[in-house]
C-alpha positions in Angstrom: 20.4 39.7 -4.2 21.0 36.3 -6.1 18.2 33.9 -5.2 18.1 30.4 -6.6 15.7 27.5 -6.7 15.7 25.4 -3.5 17.1 28.4 -1.5 15.5 28.7 2.0 15.1 31.8 4.2 13.3 33.2 7.3 11.7 36.4 6.1 9.6 39.1 7.6 8.0 42.3 6.2 9.6 45.8 6.6 6.1 47.3 6.7 4.8 47.5 10.2 1.2 47.7 9.3 1.5 44.5 7.3 3.4 42.8 10.0 0.8 43.6 12.5 -2.2 42.6 10.2 -0.5 39.6 8.6 0.6 36.4 10.1 4.3 35.4 10.7 5.9 38.5 9.4 3.4 39.3 6.6 5.6 38.1 3.8 2.7 36.9 1.6 1.0 40.2 1.7 4.2 42.0 1.1 5.1 40.1 -2.0 1.5 40.4 -3.4 1.6 44.3 -2.8 4.8 44.6 -4.6 3.8 42.6 -7.5 0.8 45.0 -8.0 2.8 48.0 -7.4 5.4 47.1 -10.0 2.9 46.2 -12.5 4.3 42.6 -12.7 0.7 41.3 -12.4 -2.5 43.0 -13.2 -4.5 41.5 -10.1 -4.1 39.4 -7.2 -6.4 36.4 -6.4 -6.8 35.7 -2.8 -9.5 35.1 0.0 -10.8 37.4 2.7 -13.1 37.0 5.6 -16.8 37.6 4.7 -19.5 37.5 7.2 -17.2 36.0 10.0 -14.3 33.9 10.7 -16.0 30.8 9.2 -16.9 32.4 5.9 -14.2 33.0 3.3 -14.8 34.5 0.0 -12.5 34.9 -3.1 -11.4 38.3 -4.1 -9.8 39.9 -7.0 -7.4 42.8 -6.0 -6.1 45.4 -8.4 -5.4 48.3 -5.9 -2.2 47.4 -3.9 -3.4 49.1 -0.8 -6.2 46.6 -0.8 -4.1 43.7 -0.5 -3.8 43.8 3.2 -7.5 43.0 3.4 -6.4 39.4 2.6 -3.9 39.2 5.3 -4.1 36.3 7.8 -5.4 32.7 7.7 -9.0 31.3 7.4 -8.9 27.7 8.3 -12.6 27.4 7.3 -12.0 28.7 4.0 -12.5 25.6 2.0 -12.8 27.0 -1.6 -10.6 26.1 -4.3 -9.2 29.1 -6.1 -8.2 27.3 -9.2 -12.0 27.3 -10.2 -12.1 31.1 -9.7 -9.1 31.4 -12.1 -10.3 29.0 -14.8 -13.9 29.9 -15.0 -14.3 33.6 -14.0 -10.9 34.9 -15.3 -10.8 32.8 -18.4 -7.7 31.0 -17.2 -5.7 34.1 -17.1 -5.5 34.3 -21.0 -5.7 38.1 -21.1 -4.2 39.2 -17.8 -1.3 38.3 -15.5 -2.3 37.3 -11.8 -0.7 36.2 -8.6 -2.6 33.7 -6.6 -2.3 32.6 -3.0 -2.5 28.7 -3.2 -2.9 26.0 -0.7 -1.2 22.8 -1.9 -4.6 21.5 -3.5 -5.0 24.9 -5.2 -1.5 24.7 -6.7 -2.1 21.1 -7.7 -5.4 22.0 -9.4 -3.9 24.9 -11.2 -1.1 22.7 -12.4 -3.4 20.3 -13.9 -5.5 23.0 -15.5 -2.1 24.4 -16.9 -1.2 21.0 -18.4 -4.6 21.0 -20.2 -4.0 24.6 -21.3 -7.1 25.7 -19.4 -5.0 28.2 -17.4 -1.9 30.0 -19.0 1.0 29.1 -16.9 3.1 32.0 -18.1 0.5 34.3 -16.8 0.2 33.0 -13.3 2.5 33.4 -10.3 1.5 31.0 -7.4 2.4 32.1 -4.0 2.0 28.8 -2.0 1.2 28.6 1.7 1.6 25.5 3.8 -1.7 23.7 4.8 -2.3 21.1 7.4 -6.0 21.0 6.4 -9.2 23.1 6.4 -12.3 22.5 8.4 -15.9 22.7 7.3 -17.6 25.8 8.7 -20.9 24.7 10.0 -19.6 21.5 11.8 -16.7 23.5 13.1 -19.1 25.9 14.7 -21.0 23.2 16.2 -17.8 21.6 17.5 -16.8 24.8 19.1 -20.0 25.0 21.0 -20.4 21.4 22.0 -16.7 20.2 22.6 -14.7 23.4 23.4 -17.8 24.9 25.2 -17.1 28.3 23.5 -19.2 30.7 21.5 -18.0 30.6 17.9 -18.4 34.4 17.6 -15.7 34.6 20.5 -13.1 32.9 18.6 -10.7 35.3 17.1 -8.2 32.7 15.7 -7.7 29.0 15.2 -4.6 27.0 14.7 -3.4 23.5 14.5 0.0 23.2 16.4 1.9 20.2 17.8 -1.1 17.8 17.2 -3.6 20.0 18.8 -6.5 22.2 17.3 -6.3 25.5 19.2 -9.2 27.9 19.6 -8.1 31.4 20.8 -10.5 34.0 22.4 -9.8 37.3 24.2 -9.7 35.2 27.4 -7.1 32.7 26.3 -6.7 29.5 24.5 -8.2 26.1 24.5 -6.5 23.1 22.8 -7.7 19.6 22.1 -6.0 16.7 20.4 -6.8 16.9 16.6 -6.5 13.0 16.5 -9.2 12.6 19.3 -11.5 15.2 17.5 -11.2 13.4 14.2 -11.8 9.9 15.7 -15.1 11.3 16.6 -15.8 12.7 13.2 -14.8 16.4 13.8 -11.9 18.6 12.8 -10.5 18.7 9.3 -12.4 17.8 6.3 -12.1 14.1 5.3 -10.2 14.9 2.1 -7.7 16.9 4.2 -7.1 14.0 6.5 -5.7 11.9 3.6 -3.8 14.7 1.7 -0.1 14.0 1.4 1.0 17.5 0.2 1.3 20.0 3.1 4.0 22.2 1.6 3.2 23.5 -1.9 6.6 22.8 -3.4 4.7 22.8 -6.8 4.0 26.5 -6.4 6.6 29.3 -7.2 7.3 30.0 -3.6 6.2 27.9 -0.6 5.6 29.8 2.7 4.5 29.0 6.3 5.5 29.1 9.9 6.8 25.5 10.2 10.5 25.5 11.0 10.8 29.0 12.2 12.6 28.7 15.6 14.7 31.1 17.9 14.2 34.8 18.3 11.9 34.9 15.1 9.5 32.2 16.1 6.0 33.5 15.5 7.5 36.8 13.8 8.9 35.3 10.5 7.8 33.1 7.7 9.9 30.1 6.3 10.2 30.7 2.6 11.3 28.0 0.1 12.2 28.9 -3.5 10.5 26.3 -5.9 10.9 27.7 -9.4 12.9 30.2 -11.3 9.9 32.5 -11.5 9.8 32.3 -7.6 13.5 33.0 -7.4 13.2 36.1 -9.7 10.2 37.5 -7.6 11.8 37.0 -4.2 15.1 38.4 -5.3 13.4 41.6 -6.4 11.3 41.9 -3.3 14.4 41.6 -1.2 16.5 44.1 -3.4 13.6 46.6 -3.1 14.1 46.4 0.7 10.6 45.3 1.5 11.4 42.2 3.3 14.3 41.2 5.6 15.8 37.7 5.3 18.2 35.4 7.1 19.3 31.9 6.5 17.2 29.5 8.4 18.4 27.7 11.5 19.5 24.2 10.6 17.3 22.6 13.4 14.5 24.5 12.0 14.9 23.1 8.6 14.8 19.6 10.1 11.8 20.4 12.3 10.0 21.7 9.2 10.9 18.5 7.4 9.8 16.3 10.4 6.5 17.9 10.7 5.8 17.3 6.9 6.8 13.7 7.2 4.7 13.1 10.3 1.5 14.5 8.4 2.3 12.6 5.3 2.6 9.3 7.3 -0.8 10.3 9.0 -2.3 10.9 5.6 -1.1 7.7 4.3 -2.6 5.8 7.3 -6.0 7.5 6.6 -5.7 6.5 3.0 -5.2 2.9 3.8 -8.3 3.2 6.1 -10.3 5.0 3.4 -9.3 2.7 0.5 -9.7 -0.7 2.6 -12.1 -3.0 0.8 -11.7 -1.5 -2.5 -8.8 -3.7 -3.8 -10.5 -4.7 -7.1 -10.3 -2.8 -10.5 -11.8 0.7 -10.9 -15.4 -0.6 -11.8 -15.3 -2.7 -8.6 -14.8 0.5 -6.7 -18.0 1.9 -8.1 -19.9 -1.3 -7.4 -18.8 -0.9 -3.8 -20.5 2.5 -3.6 -23.6 1.7 -5.6 -25.7 2.2 -2.6 -24.4 5.7 -2.0 -24.7 6.8 -5.6 -28.4 5.6 -5.6 -29.1 8.6 -3.4 -27.9 11.0 -6.0 -30.6 13.5 -7.0 -28.6 14.8 -10.0 -28.4 18.3 -8.9 -24.9 18.6 -10.8 -23.5 20.3 -7.7 -20.4 18.1 -7.8 -19.9 18.9 -11.6 -20.3 22.7 -10.9 -17.9 22.7 -7.8 -15.3 20.6 -9.4 -12.4 22.8 -10.7 -11.5 20.1 -13.2 -14.7 19.8 -14.7 -14.3 22.4 -17.4 -16.3 21.5 -20.5 -18.3 24.4 -21.9 -20.9 21.9 -23.2 -21.3 19.0 -20.8 -22.0 15.8 -22.8 -24.6 14.9 -20.0 -26.7 17.6 -21.2 -26.1 17.5 -25.0 -28.6 16.4 -27.5 -27.8 13.0 -29.2 -28.8 9.5 -28.8 -25.4 8.4 -27.7 -25.7 10.4 -24.5 -28.6 11.7 -22.5 -31.2 13.8 -24.5 -31.6 17.3 -23.3 -34.2 17.8 -20.5 -33.7 14.2 -19.3 -31.9 13.1 -16.1 -29.1 10.6 -16.5 -29.1 7.5 -14.4 -27.2 7.6 -11.2 -24.2 5.3 -12.2 -24.2 6.7 -15.6 -23.7 10.3 -14.4 -20.8 9.5 -12.1 -19.1 7.0 -14.4 -19.1 9.7 -17.2 -17.5 12.2 -14.8 -15.0 9.7 -13.6 -13.9 8.9 -17.2 -13.4 12.5 -17.9 -11.3 13.8 -15.1 -10.5 11.0 -12.5 -6.9 11.0 -13.8 -6.7 14.6 -12.8 -8.4 14.6 -9.4 -6.4 16.6 -6.8 -8.5 15.5 -3.7 -9.5 19.1 -3.1 -13.0 18.0 -1.6 -15.2 20.4 -3.5 -17.6 17.8 -4.7 -18.2 16.3 -1.2 -18.5 19.9 0.2 -21.5 20.7 -2.0 -23.3 17.3 -2.1 -26.8 17.6 -0.5 -27.1 13.8 -0.3 -23.8 13.4 1.6 -22.4 10.9 -0.9 -18.6 10.6 -0.3 -17.8 11.7 -3.9 -14.3 12.9 -3.0 -13.5 9.6 -1.3 -14.5 7.6 -4.3 -12.7 9.9 -6.8 -9.5 9.7 -4.6 -9.8 6.0 -4.3 -10.0 5.7 -8.2 -7.3 8.4 -8.7 -4.9 6.3 -6.4 -5.4 3.3 -8.7 -4.7 5.4 -11.8 -1.5 6.7 -10.0 -0.5 3.1 -9.4 -0.9 2.2 -13.0 0.5 5.1 -14.7 2.9 6.5 -12.1 1.3 9.9 -12.5 0.8 12.1 -9.5 -1.8 14.6 -10.6 -0.9 18.2 -9.9 2.6 17.4 -9.0 4.2 15.6 -12.0 5.3 17.9 -14.9 7.2 15.4 -17.2 5.1 12.2 -17.0 2.7 11.9 -19.9 -1.0 12.5 -18.9 -2.7 9.2 -18.4 -4.9 8.0 -21.2 -3.1 10.1 -23.7 -1.0 7.2 -25.0 -1.4 3.5 -25.4 1.3 1.3 -24.0 2.1 -1.5 -21.6 0.8 0.6 -18.6 -2.8 0.3 -20.2 -3.3 -3.3 -19.3 -6.9 -4.4 -18.9 -6.3 -6.2 -15.6 -6.4 -2.7 -13.9 
């Protein structure tokens, strides 16, 4: 079957076991299994449930029969798989891999590809829609205190029609996501300001938004985003592994409307987060001076950040121009150095804030500065492929007033 970039389909797996275990027709699992079976990739990178529903771990799958272990969604799976690919798989230099990617995973991989830290030719990105992930421990507390449920009894959670739904064997309980987030619960703060919900920067973008009619809840909406994605989907269809049909026009509109609503909400959150930081980049740092004074230099943000990729960190290198080995850098110096190195590439994935033991809003600061870089250079990190990387050229966009 001829498949082209920008084509859209409703799709579902022809494998009953995968349909039952997976979500919305099991298309992601079916594609990944096919890629392994045909030797198109050497491995699949995905996540699976670890201790419980609130604990996700990255996995490297080489046996096609094991792909089904990664089926389903884990909304408390807050990890960024780009770090796993770049650090532990050597950026896919010596192997071909397929990766399931949330929008921030795909954005981060794109940035790493532009910097040749991940080899683009060796990576297939199977993107999945994401309206946000939730921090595991606060989420369990929210379920106990607000939903009045035992977290162990929850078998599935979902965000639908503006509500966060918790499903147990006895039924569902839904609460407005806006109300929860006004009280500091719900999605992670970086997710609340994320403007990319459909990963059109991946090779394929899949999700349940826009599937209506008889296939609602039984099929996946698939958008083809690259030539690589078109080739893969065409092969899977020709192999008879998934069934497809043209999407209902109203469903396409609904999908677009959902995305637009979430983008507007994210833009409103960004305005709120960035209020009071209207000066230049250094003024943003001055605004957060008190928060940075709490920093204990654990290096957690550096280790968690998928875009901090230097083998030898200058903050630990010997030399009078930096910090002598064995000495702790001053709080502003440590974070200013990190900012200079990677703020143009920040994808708002939130890994830094996730690990900070001092609860410094690192992700919020980085997102604030990254927005200023975007305003200056017109560069949208993780999305733009043609625009020159900021700070790689000197020109009229490099004015000092910024």
